[in-house]
C-alpha positions as CSV (number, residue, x, y, z in Angstrom):
1,M,-23.2,-6.9,30.4
2,A,-25.0,-3.6,29.7
3,D,-25.8,-2.5,26.2
4,N,-23.2,0.2,26.3
5,S,-20.5,-2.1,27.8
6,F,-18.2,-4.3,25.7
7,D,-15.2,-6.5,26.0
8,V,-13.5,-4.6,23.2
9,I,-14.3,-1.4,21.4
10,V,-12.4,-0.8,18.2
11,I,-12.2,2.8,16.9
12,G,-12.0,2.8,13.1
13,S,-13.2,0.2,10.6
14,G,-10.4,0.1,8.1
15,P,-8.4,-3.1,7.3
16,G,-7.0,-3.0,10.8
17,G,-10.1,-2.2,12.7
18,Y,-12.7,-4.3,11.0
19,V,-10.5,-7.3,10.8
20,A,-9.7,-7.0,14.5
21,A,-13.4,-6.6,15.4
22,I,-14.3,-9.8,13.4
23,R,-11.5,-11.8,14.9
24,G,-12.4,-10.7,18.4
25,A,-16.0,-11.7,17.9
26,Q,-15.0,-15.1,16.5
27,L,-13.1,-15.7,19.7
28,G,-16.3,-15.0,21.8
29,L,-15.6,-11.4,22.8
30,K,-18.4,-8.8,22.8
31,V,-17.1,-6.3,20.3
32,A,-18.2,-2.9,19.0
33,C,-16.6,-1.0,16.1
34,V,-16.9,2.8,15.9
35,E,-16.8,4.4,12.5
36,A,-17.4,8.1,11.5
37,D,-17.6,7.5,7.8
38,K,-18.0,4.4,5.7
39,L,-17.3,0.8,6.9
40,G,-14.0,-0.4,5.4
41,G,-12.1,2.8,5.9
42,V,-9.9,4.6,3.4
43,C,-8.5,1.4,2.0
44,N,-11.8,0.0,0.8
45,N,-13.6,3.2,-0.1
46,I,-11.1,5.6,-1.6
47,G,-7.7,3.9,-1.3
48,C,-6.4,0.4,-2.0
49,I,-9.4,-1.2,-3.6
50,P,-10.7,1.5,-6.0
51,T,-7.1,2.4,-6.9
52,K,-6.4,-1.2,-7.9
53,A,-9.7,-1.1,-9.9
54,M,-8.4,1.9,-11.8
55,L,-5.1,0.2,-12.3
56,E,-6.9,-2.8,-13.8
57,S,-8.6,-0.4,-16.3
58,A,-5.2,1.2,-17.0
59,K,-3.8,-2.3,-17.8
60,Y,-6.4,-2.9,-20.5
61,A,-6.0,0.7,-21.8
62,K,-2.2,0.1,-22.1
63,K,-2.7,-3.3,-23.7
64,A,-5.2,-2.2,-26.3
65,S,-2.7,-1.0,-28.8
66,S,-0.8,-4.4,-28.8
67,L,-3.9,-6.7,-29.1
68,K,-3.4,-7.0,-32.9
69,D,-0.1,-8.9,-32.1
70,F,-2.3,-11.5,-30.4
71,G,-4.6,-11.8,-33.4
72,V,-7.3,-9.6,-31.9
73,N,-8.4,-6.6,-34.0
74,V,-10.7,-4.3,-32.0
75,G,-10.7,-1.2,-34.3
76,D,-10.6,2.3,-32.9
77,V,-10.1,2.4,-29.2
78,T,-11.5,5.2,-27.1
79,L,-10.7,5.7,-23.5
80,D,-13.0,7.1,-20.8
81,I,-11.5,7.5,-17.3
82,A,-15.0,8.5,-15.9
83,I,-16.4,5.1,-16.7
84,A,-13.4,3.4,-15.1
85,A,-13.9,5.6,-12.0
86,K,-17.6,4.6,-11.9
87,R,-16.6,1.0,-12.0
88,A,-14.0,1.6,-9.2
89,Q,-16.8,3.2,-7.1
90,S,-19.0,0.2,-7.6
91,V,-16.1,-2.2,-6.5
92,A,-15.6,-0.1,-3.4
93,S,-19.3,-0.1,-2.6
94,Q,-19.3,-3.9,-2.8
95,G,-16.5,-4.0,-0.2
96,N,-18.4,-1.5,2.1
97,K,-21.5,-3.7,2.0
98,G,-19.3,-6.8,2.6
99,V,-17.9,-5.4,5.8
100,A,-21.5,-4.6,7.0
101,F,-22.5,-8.2,6.2
102,L,-19.5,-9.7,8.0
103,F,-20.2,-7.5,11.1
104,K,-23.8,-8.8,11.2
105,K,-22.7,-12.4,10.6
106,N,-20.2,-12.2,13.5
107,K,-22.4,-10.1,15.8
108,V,-20.1,-7.1,15.8
109,T,-22.0,-4.0,17.0
110,T,-21.5,-1.0,14.6
111,I,-21.5,2.4,16.3
112,E,-21.7,5.4,14.0
113,G,-20.0,8.6,14.9
114,W,-16.6,10.1,15.8
115,G,-14.9,8.1,18.6
116,R,-12.7,9.6,21.3
117,L,-11.0,8.1,24.3
118,A,-12.6,9.5,27.5
119,G,-10.2,7.7,30.0
120,N,-10.8,4.9,32.4
121,G,-12.0,2.4,29.8
122,K,-14.5,4.9,28.3
123,V,-15.1,5.9,24.7
124,E,-17.2,8.9,23.8
125,V,-18.9,8.8,20.4
126,E,-20.3,12.0,18.8
127,K,-22.9,12.0,16.0
128,D,-25.0,14.9,14.9
129,G,-24.0,16.9,18.0
130,K,-25.1,14.2,20.4
131,K,-22.5,12.4,22.6
132,T,-22.9,8.9,23.9
133,T,-20.4,7.1,26.3
134,Y,-19.5,3.4,26.0
135,S,-17.2,1.3,28.1
136,A,-14.8,-1.6,27.4
137,K,-12.1,-3.6,29.1
138,H,-10.0,-3.2,26.0
139,I,-9.9,-0.3,23.5
140,V,-8.2,-0.6,20.1
141,L,-7.3,2.5,18.2
142,A,-7.3,1.9,14.4
143,T,-7.9,5.4,13.2
144,G,-5.7,5.1,10.0
145,S,-4.1,8.0,8.1
146,R,-4.8,10.8,5.7
147,P,-2.7,12.3,2.8
148,R,0.1,14.8,3.6
149,S,0.2,18.2,2.1
150,L,3.3,20.3,1.2
151,P,3.9,23.7,2.9
152,M,4.0,25.5,-0.5
153,L,1.3,23.3,-2.1
154,E,-1.8,22.8,0.0
155,I,-4.3,20.2,-1.3
156,D,-7.4,22.1,-2.4
157,G,-9.3,19.3,-4.2
158,D,-9.5,21.3,-7.4
159,R,-6.1,22.1,-9.1
160,V,-4.1,20.3,-6.3
161,W,-5.2,16.8,-5.6
162,S,-4.5,14.1,-3.1
163,S,-5.2,10.5,-3.8
164,D,-8.7,11.1,-2.4
165,Q,-9.6,13.2,-5.5
166,A,-7.4,11.4,-8.0
167,V,-9.0,8.0,-7.5
168,F,-12.4,9.0,-8.9
169,A,-11.2,11.7,-11.4
170,P,-14.1,12.7,-13.7
171,E,-11.7,13.2,-16.6
172,A,-8.0,12.6,-17.3
173,P,-6.2,16.0,-17.2
174,K,-4.2,16.9,-20.3
175,S,-1.2,17.3,-18.1
176,I,-0.5,16.3,-14.5
177,A,2.5,16.7,-12.2
178,I,2.9,14.0,-9.5
179,I,5.0,15.1,-6.5
180,G,6.4,11.9,-4.9
181,A,7.4,8.7,-6.6
182,G,6.5,6.2,-3.9
183,A,3.8,3.6,-4.4
184,I,0.9,6.0,-4.5
185,G,2.6,8.4,-6.9
186,M,3.8,5.7,-9.3
187,E,0.4,3.9,-9.3
188,F,-1.5,7.1,-10.3
189,A,1.2,8.0,-12.8
190,D,0.4,4.6,-14.5
191,V,-3.3,5.3,-14.5
192,F,-3.2,8.8,-15.9
193,S,-0.6,8.0,-18.5
194,A,-2.7,5.0,-19.7
195,F,-5.7,7.3,-20.1
196,G,-3.8,9.9,-22.1
197,S,-2.4,12.5,-19.6
198,Q,1.1,13.9,-20.1
199,V,2.7,12.9,-16.8
200,T,5.6,14.5,-15.0
201,I,6.9,12.8,-11.9
202,I,9.0,14.8,-9.4
203,E,10.8,12.9,-6.6
204,A,13.1,14.4,-3.9
205,L,15.1,11.2,-3.4
206,D,17.6,9.7,-5.9
207,Q,15.3,7.0,-7.3
208,V,11.7,6.3,-7.9
209,L,10.1,3.9,-5.5
210,P,12.7,4.9,-2.8
211,L,11.9,1.9,-0.5
212,E,12.6,-0.7,-3.2
213,D,15.9,-2.2,-4.5
214,K,17.6,0.1,-7.0
215,D,17.5,-2.6,-9.7
216,S,13.7,-2.7,-9.4
217,A,13.4,1.0,-9.5
218,Q,15.5,1.3,-12.6
219,V,13.3,-1.1,-14.5
220,V,10.1,0.9,-13.6
221,E,11.8,4.2,-14.5
222,R,12.9,2.9,-17.9
223,S,9.4,1.5,-18.6
224,Y,7.7,4.8,-17.6
225,K,10.0,6.9,-19.7
226,K,9.4,4.6,-22.7
227,R,5.7,5.3,-22.3
228,G,6.4,9.0,-22.5
229,M,6.5,10.1,-18.9
230,T,9.0,12.6,-17.7
231,I,10.8,11.8,-14.4
232,Y,12.9,14.0,-12.2
233,T,14.7,12.4,-9.3
234,S,16.8,14.3,-6.6
235,A,14.5,17.2,-7.4
236,R,12.8,19.6,-4.9
237,V,9.7,21.7,-5.5
238,E,10.5,25.3,-4.3
239,K,7.5,27.3,-5.5
240,A,3.9,26.7,-6.7
241,D,1.6,29.2,-8.3
242,V,-2.0,27.8,-8.3
243,G,-4.2,29.5,-10.8
244,K,-7.8,29.0,-11.9
245,K,-6.9,26.8,-14.9
246,S,-3.4,25.6,-14.2
247,V,-0.5,25.2,-11.7
248,K,3.0,26.5,-12.3
249,L,5.7,24.6,-10.4
250,T,9.3,25.7,-9.9
251,F,11.8,23.1,-8.8
252,K,15.5,22.4,-8.7
253,D,16.6,19.4,-10.7
254,K,19.4,16.9,-10.0
255,A,22.0,19.3,-11.4
256,G,20.8,22.2,-9.3
257,K,19.2,24.0,-12.2
258,D,15.8,25.7,-11.8
259,Q,13.0,24.1,-13.8
260,T,9.5,25.4,-14.4
261,I,6.5,23.5,-15.7
262,E,2.9,24.4,-16.0
263,V,0.2,21.6,-15.7
264,D,-3.5,21.3,-15.5
265,R,-3.4,19.4,-12.2
266,V,-0.9,18.4,-9.5
267,L,-1.2,15.3,-7.4
268,V,0.6,15.5,-4.1
269,A,1.7,12.0,-3.2
270,V,4.4,12.6,-0.5
271,G,3.0,10.1,2.0
272,R,0.3,9.8,4.6
273,A,0.0,11.2,8.2
274,P,-1.5,9.2,11.1
275,I,-5.0,10.4,12.3
276,I,-4.3,11.1,15.9
277,D,-6.0,14.5,16.5
278,D,-9.2,14.8,18.4
279,I,-9.4,11.2,19.5
280,G,-8.8,11.9,23.2
281,L,-5.2,10.7,23.5
282,E,-4.2,13.3,26.2
283,K,-7.3,12.6,28.3
284,A,-6.5,8.9,28.3
285,G,-2.8,9.3,28.9
286,V,-1.8,8.0,25.5
287,K,1.6,9.3,24.3
288,T,2.8,9.8,20.8
289,D,6.2,9.4,19.1
290,R,7.1,11.3,16.0
291,G,3.5,11.7,15.0
292,F,2.5,8.1,15.7
293,I,0.8,6.6,18.7
294,Q,3.5,5.1,20.9
295,V,3.1,1.3,21.2
296,N,5.3,-1.5,22.5
297,D,5.9,-4.9,20.8
298,R,2.5,-6.0,22.2
299,L,0.8,-3.1,20.5
300,E,0.0,-1.6,24.0
301,T,-0.1,2.2,24.3
302,T,1.0,4.1,27.4
303,A,-2.5,3.8,28.8
304,K,-3.6,0.6,30.4
305,G,-6.1,-1.3,28.3
306,V,-5.6,0.9,25.2
307,Y,-3.9,-0.5,22.1
308,A,-3.1,0.9,18.6
309,I,-2.8,-0.9,15.3
310,G,-2.2,0.0,11.6
311,D,-1.3,3.4,10.2
312,C,-1.8,5.4,13.4
313,A,0.6,3.2,15.3
314,R,3.8,2.8,13.3
315,P,5.2,2.3,9.8
316,P,4.9,0.8,7.4
317,L,1.5,2.2,6.5
318,L,0.2,-1.0,4.8
319,A,-3.3,-2.5,4.9
320,H,-2.0,-6.1,5.3
321,K,0.2,-5.1,8.2
322,A,-2.8,-3.5,9.9
323,S,-5.0,-6.5,9.4
324,H,-2.3,-8.8,10.7
325,E,-1.8,-6.7,13.8
326,G,-5.5,-6.7,14.4
327,I,-5.7,-10.5,14.3
328,V,-2.7,-11.1,16.5
329,L,-3.8,-8.5,19.1
330,M,-7.3,-9.9,19.4
331,E,-6.0,-13.4,19.8
332,H,-3.8,-12.2,22.7
333,I,-6.7,-10.2,24.3
334,A,-8.8,-13.4,24.2
335,G,-6.0,-15.5,25.7
336,K,-5.4,-17.4,22.5
337,G,-2.2,-15.7,21.3
338,H,0.8,-17.5,19.9
339,G,3.6,-15.0,19.1
340,W,3.6,-11.5,17.8
341,V,4.0,-9.7,14.5
342,D,7.2,-10.3,12.5
343,Y,8.0,-6.8,11.3
344,N,11.0,-8.1,9.3
345,N,8.7,-10.2,7.0
346,I,6.2,-7.6,5.7
347,P,5.8,-7.6,1.9
348,N,5.7,-4.4,-0.1
349,V,3.8,-4.2,-3.4
350,T,3.3,-1.4,-5.9
351,Y,0.6,-2.3,-8.4
352,C,1.9,-0.3,-11.3
353,H,2.8,-1.8,-14.7
354,P,5.2,-3.5,-14.4
355,E,4.3,-4.6,-10.9
356,V,6.9,-4.4,-8.1
357,A,7.0,-6.5,-5.0
358,S,9.6,-7.2,-2.3
359,V,10.2,-8.7,1.1
360,G,13.2,-8.5,3.3
361,L,16.4,-6.7,2.6
362,T,17.4,-4.7,-0.5
363,E,20.9,-5.4,-1.8
364,Q,21.9,-1.9,-0.6
365,K,20.8,-2.7,3.0
366,A,22.5,-6.1,2.9
367,K,25.7,-4.3,1.9
368,E,25.3,-1.6,4.5
369,Q,24.9,-4.3,7.2
370,G,28.1,-6.0,6.1
371,L,26.4,-9.3,5.4
372,D,28.1,-12.0,3.4
373,Y,25.6,-12.6,0.6
374,E,25.1,-13.7,-3.0
375,V,22.6,-12.4,-5.5
376,G,20.7,-14.4,-8.0
377,S,18.6,-12.8,-10.7
378,F,16.4,-14.3,-13.5
379,P,14.8,-12.1,-16.2
380,W,11.3,-12.6,-17.4
381,S,12.6,-12.6,-21.0
382,A,13.9,-16.1,-20.3
383,N,10.7,-17.4,-18.8
384,G,8.4,-19.2,-21.3
385,R,5.1,-18.1,-19.6
386,A,6.1,-14.5,-19.5
387,R,6.9,-14.6,-23.2
388,T,3.6,-16.1,-24.1
389,A,1.9,-13.3,-22.3
390,G,4.1,-10.6,-23.9
391,E,5.2,-9.4,-20.5
392,T,9.0,-9.7,-20.4
393,E,10.0,-6.5,-18.5
394,G,11.8,-7.1,-15.2
395,F,13.1,-10.0,-13.2
396,V,13.1,-12.1,-10.0
397,K,16.0,-11.3,-7.7
398,I,17.0,-13.2,-4.6
399,I,19.6,-12.1,-2.0
400,R,20.8,-15.1,0.0
401,D,23.0,-15.6,2.9
402,K,26.2,-17.2,1.5
403,K,26.8,-19.6,4.4
404,Y,23.3,-21.0,5.2
405,G,21.3,-20.1,2.1
406,E,18.8,-18.0,4.1
407,I,16.5,-15.8,2.0
408,L,17.7,-12.3,3.1
409,G,15.5,-10.5,0.6
410,A,13.5,-11.1,-2.6
411,H,12.5,-8.6,-5.3
412,I,10.2,-9.1,-8.2
413,V,9.5,-6.7,-11.1
414,G,7.1,-7.8,-13.7
415,P,3.9,-9.9,-14.3
416,S,2.0,-11.0,-11.2
417,A,4.7,-9.8,-8.9
418,S,2.1,-9.1,-6.2
419,E,1.0,-12.7,-6.2
420,L,4.4,-14.4,-6.6
421,I,6.0,-12.5,-3.6
422,G,3.8,-14.6,-1.3
423,E,6.1,-17.6,-2.0
424,F,9.0,-15.7,-0.6
425,V,7.0,-14.4,2.4
426,L,6.0,-18.0,3.3
427,G,9.5,-19.3,2.6
428,R,11.0,-16.7,5.0
429,H,8.3,-17.4,7.6
430,L,9.2,-21.2,7.5
431,E,12.9,-20.4,7.5
432,S,13.4,-22.1,4.1
433,T,16.6,-21.9,2.2
434,V,17.1,-21.1,-1.5
435,E,18.0,-24.7,-2.0
436,E,14.5,-25.7,-0.7
437,L,12.9,-23.1,-2.9
438,E,14.5,-24.7,-6.0
439,R,13.9,-28.3,-5.0
440,A,10.1,-27.6,-4.6
441,M,8.8,-28.5,-8.0
442,H,7.2,-25.6,-9.9
443,P,4.8,-26.4,-12.8
444,H,5.7,-25.6,-16.4
445,P,5.2,-23.3,-18.1
446,T,4.5,-20.8,-15.3
447,L,5.7,-17.5,-13.9
448,S,6.6,-19.3,-10.7
449,E,9.4,-21.1,-12.4
450,A,11.4,-17.9,-12.3
451,I,11.5,-18.2,-8.5
452,A,13.3,-21.5,-8.8
453,E,15.6,-20.2,-11.5
454,A,16.5,-17.1,-9.4
455,A,17.3,-19.5,-6.5
456,L,19.5,-21.5,-8.8
457,A,21.1,-18.2,-10.1
458,S,22.0,-17.2,-6.5
459,M,23.9,-20.5,-6.2
460,G,25.6,-20.1,-9.5
461,R,23.8,-22.8,-11.5
462,V,20.9,-21.3,-13.3
463,I,19.5,-23.5,-16.1
464,H,17.7,-21.3,-18.6
465,M,20.0,-18.4,-18.9
């Protein structure tokens, strides 16, 4: 096989692309990965990983004032978001080097430059004005996504930020308005509030975290308001005046009244758009659908031998979904596939404080679908381990099918929600019932006991409440 010829070429090295490339190489395929920027993509370099590092700093900043209750007197506490950002950059750099190491270990060829489909199994890569053509039997598009702007509020990187600028902020603004209360908006609200910014959140839909169960959203909204944040839901920004030192926003609130606020910075967090421009889709015969690359259940595009995974292919725009698609796709390309991606069992997590995690149906969706269900909920205030940690906000909530005990949905708000949700994901994958969840012995005292208690609550026989 020629040096410019491969079994698989992956365009993009984010959590979908680099994982796909590694899995393909493990299965004996000759794989190349094309990347125009840093290995690891947005998630590792300016997204998931550094953002979670900033949230870890925010956790300690938030906790500092209550340490005396634990018998720890630290004196005057000073906060420096620039140092937290420097640490976040270091964490991201480690991940970038880690991907390079894994590529070398697994004999994945890295091709630097902007990759475009050239048709007929060809990929053109441009770097510093020079174009080189490569060929492959299979081409995987994993080009990811970028932040969306608003028509009246273009991201300029100065007064109007996207998450790209917010993640490594050199200082915490005195005041910041966050447009959008999804996962990105609520996570950054947590960070900036913890470091002393006056935070205003403006959300067009009727609740924060619109994709989550209403009960979960209400807990987070109450917590944020208790910390001094201002939240407007069912509110729409109508006008923005961007000045040299501030931004003036005009919006209609829930009651239809005009509101005006002036802030130092604005963070636009209204979602992300797939990167599908200038990657040769038309030349290769790849069609799009509502801004995403059109794929079938096998992740095939409309062009033979071309596939798409991750943010550029279809919602939800989640790193773990992209990675899973990459692994499953490569196993099928190598002839080792066993089943496809279960899109009904993808967990969602928002890493704010309190954390929010879920999988399956919300109670609202179960009701809309006319399902016969029962709900069981167990508060952290009744869990011994949560009380010892001083983290009692929130609950574990289970929605179960009344007849068979199937886990229709699970929702966790509170300590280690991001880790605990995995028990429900595995339970749903193995088609476990709530009875089986409860009968599996959970160690005491642990947060995981709340899962068993919520299962009992859904059957009407909770113990510790």
